[in-house]
N, C-alpha and C positions, 0 to 999 in steps of 0.2 A: 300141855307141853310147849304150846307155842306162845308168843309174847303176849296174847290176848289184847282185848280190846276195853276191857272195862277198868283198866288202871288210871291213876289220876294222871292227867297230862301236864298238870300243874307241879307236879312233885318234883322237886330238883334235890338230887342226892347231896349230903353235907359233904363238905371238905374234910380230909382225914383228920384234922385236929378238933373237929366238931362231932366225931361220930360218937355216940354212946358205946361202951362195951359190946351190949347186944348187937348193935350194928355193924360195929367192927368184925365180930364173928360172922355175921351174915354175909359182908362183903367179901371177906377171907374165903369163906367157904365157897361162895359163888363164884369167886375169881378162879380158884382151882379145878373147880367142876367146868365151868365155861371153857376153860382153855383145853382141860384134859379130854372132855366128852363131847364138847360141842355146844353151842347155844342153845339150840332147837331140842335138842337130846334131853336137857337138864330142865325139870320142872320146879316150880317154888316149893312142893312139898320136900322133895329131896334136898334141896338148898337148907329148908328151915331145920330139917333132920341133922344133917350134916353140922350145922351151925349151932345144934342143942339149944333151938328157940322153936317159936311157933310161926306159922304163916301170918297170923294177925301181927305179930311184931315185925314182921318183914314188911308187910303193906303199911303198918304204921310209921316205919322209918324210911322206906324208900318209895311208898306209894305202888309198887307193883314191879313186876318183871321188867318191862321196859326200861324204867328208871334205874334198876339193878344193873341192867345191861350197860346203861351209859357209864354208871358209876365204876364198874369193873373196868371199862374201856379207859375212863379219865384216868383210873388209879394207874393202869399199866402205863398209861401215855405220861404221867408225871414220874414214874419210876425210870423209864426209859431216858427221857429228857435228862433228867438228874444223872443218870448213869453215863450217857454219851457226853454229856458237858464236863462232868467232874473227870472223866477217864482223860479227854484231850486236855483239860487243863493240867492234870497231874504227868502226863506223860509227853506232852508235846508245847506246852505254854511258851517255852524260851526257844522253840526252833524255827518259828516262823509259820505262817498261815498254811503253805504249801504243805508242811509237815504234819500240820494239824488237820488238813484234808485227809491225808491217808492214816491219820491215828483214828479218824471216824471207823476205818475198817476194822482196825485191831480192836477198838471197842466193840464192835459188833461181833466180831469173833467169839469174844470173851462171853458176851451177853447171850450169844447164841448156845454157847456150849453150858452155860448155868440156867438159863432162863427161858430158851426157845426150843425145846427138842422136837415140838411138833410144828414148827415154822412160825410164822409171824401170827401173834395174835390178833392185830389188826386186819390182816388179809384174810385169816379165817373168817373172822366175825363178819368183813363185807361180804364174803361167799354166802352168809346165812341171813344177811340183812339187806335183802335187795331194795326195800322202800328208800328211797333218799329222803324223807320226812323221818324217819325212824331217829329217835334222839341217840341212839349209838352209833350210826351212821354218819350223824354229823361230827361226833368225836372222833370217828377214823378221819374223815377228811379233814379236819383242822389237825390232826397230828401228821398226816402226810405234807399239809402245806408247810406245818410248822419246819419239819425235817428238810424240804427243799429250801425252805427260806434259810436255815442255819447253814446248809452247804453253800448257798449263794453268798451268804454274809462272809464266809471264809474264803470264797472264790474272789469276792471284791478286794480283802484285806492281802490276799496273795499277788493282786495284781493280774489277773485273768484279763484276756482280751475281750472274751465274752464271758462274763462271769454266769449270766443266765444260762447260756449253753452248756457251760461246765458243769453247772448245778444239775442241769438235765440229765446230763451223762453219768454223773456220780450218784444221783438217785436211781436212776435205773439200775446200775450196778448194786447199790445197797439192797433193792427190791429184789432184784434177781438172784442175788446171793442168799438171802434169807429164803426165798421159796425154793431152791435146788437143796439148800440145807435140809429143808423139812421133807423133801421127795428122796433125799439121800442117793441122789443120781451121780454126783459128783464127789469125789474124796474130800475136797477143801474148797469149796464154794467160795468163802469169803476171802480166801488167799488168793484164789483166780480173779476175783474182783478187786482186789487190792492192786494186783499186779497190770490190770486192765486199767485201773485209776492211774498209775504211774504214767501209763502211756498218753492218758487223756491230760494229764497235768503237762506233761513235756510239749504237747502241743499247744495247749491253750496259755502257758507262762510266757512272758518275754524272756529272751536270753537263754540259758542252758536248760531252763526247766527246773522241774522238781527233782529229777533223776531218782536216787533212792534217799532223799533228804530225811526222811523219817526213819531210816532205817530199815531191817528186817521185820516183817509181821511178826507180832507177838503171838504165833499160835501156829 
């Protein structure tokens, strides 16, 4: 049931557009199972069964479980990046970078409602993949670095006095909101995080600050 040590370290999962129909079924089945049941609890036999294929096909297409885990996380990363940037572009493109920073929380609220009932897939996976050399762990690290960088870019565009510091704060609010959402300890953790983000923006931006620039949260 573990990740195993006999898998091909050189195997690299194909990009979505390069996947064969069988590989697509395997990745879809693995993604659902890994997120819903946990990575260590799911073996390749179950994945192959759910995908309607064989273990041989799984190994032929992905090289083994470690590479399949990385493919699952990479696919989730692609979906989240596309969701977030598209949401911000659609809902706050013409209202300024400070409003776009707040819109990232509105995008997160809808993402967690639709796709994250068990909390952040990357955080959940990180708890199960302690080895920093695991290919899935590297995807997680890259994803979190990208998220921080995206927030920093928006902070720079908004004219924040210390964009790196503001990005730090907003990244912590994003991560904390998702974790609390998964634990169901707070009624509206993303809305609470958004309200705290508004306070951080008021402090970080010159002049009157963000205030309610993006309007009320859409959740």
